[in-house]
C-alpha positions as CSV (number, residue, x, y, z in Angstrom):
1,M,-1.9,16.5,-4.9
2,E,1.1,15.2,-6.9
3,I,2.5,12.7,-4.4
4,E,-1.3,11.3,-4.0
5,K,-1.3,10.8,-7.7
6,K,2.4,8.9,-7.3
7,I,1.1,6.7,-4.7
8,K,-1.7,5.8,-6.4
9,E,0.3,4.9,-9.6
10,V,2.3,2.7,-7.1
11,L,-0.4,1.0,-5.8
12,D,-1.9,0.4,-9.2
13,R,1.2,-1.2,-10.3
14,I,1.0,-3.6,-7.2
15,R,-2.7,-4.2,-7.4
16,P,-2.6,-7.1,-10.0
17,Y,-0.3,-9.3,-7.4
18,L,-2.7,-8.7,-4.6
19,I,-5.8,-9.3,-6.5
20,N,-4.3,-12.6,-8.0
21,D,-3.6,-14.0,-4.2
22,G,-7.6,-12.8,-3.7
23,G,-7.1,-9.5,-2.1
24,D,-6.5,-5.9,-2.8
25,V,-5.4,-2.6,-1.6
26,V,-7.3,0.6,-1.0
27,F,-5.8,4.2,-0.6
28,K,-7.3,6.1,2.1
29,R,-5.0,8.8,2.8
30,Y,-1.1,10.6,2.6
31,E,-0.5,13.1,5.7
32,N,3.2,13.7,7.3
33,G,5.0,11.2,5.1
34,V,2.5,8.6,5.9
35,V,0.6,6.8,3.6
36,Y,-2.5,5.0,5.4
37,V,-4.1,1.9,3.2
38,Q,-6.7,-0.8,3.8
39,L,-6.0,-4.3,2.7
40,V,-9.0,-6.1,1.8
41,G,-10.2,-9.3,1.0
42,A,-8.1,-12.2,1.2
43,C,-5.3,-9.7,2.3
44,S,-7.3,-8.3,5.5
45,D,-7.2,-11.4,7.4
46,C,-3.7,-13.3,5.7
47,P,-1.0,-14.5,8.5
48,L,1.4,-12.6,5.9
49,V,-0.4,-9.4,6.1
50,D,2.4,-7.4,7.9
51,N,5.1,-8.7,5.5
52,T,2.8,-7.9,2.2
53,L,2.9,-4.4,3.7
54,E,6.3,-4.0,4.8
55,S,8.2,-5.7,2.0
56,G,5.8,-5.3,-0.8
57,I,3.8,-2.1,-0.5
58,E,5.7,0.2,1.7
59,E,9.0,-0.8,-0.1
60,A,8.0,-0.3,-3.5
61,I,6.1,3.2,-2.4
62,I,9.4,4.6,-0.5
63,S,11.6,3.4,-3.0
64,E,9.8,5.6,-5.8
65,I,8.5,8.7,-3.7
66,P,11.0,9.6,-0.9
67,E,8.7,11.9,1.0
68,V,6.7,8.6,2.3
69,I,8.3,7.3,5.6
70,K,6.0,4.7,6.5
71,V,2.8,3.0,5.4
72,V,0.1,1.9,7.7
73,N,-3.0,-0.6,7.3
74,E,-6.1,0.7,8.5
75,D,-9.3,-1.2,9.2
């Protein structure tokens, strides 16, 4: 699916910043406008995880892929 490819490309651009802080993001799936990811490593229990997800990952994906309406972190 073309949208999933674009999502993975955006995540690949964000990933170095997360890795630099000891974390990472794993793409799980895309369905009905929602991207499901899993934040791992230091990101999984970071107190700023919601900020990272909304202001970082979600904002980056939505700004490049209009079909995406939300990004959700799954355990």
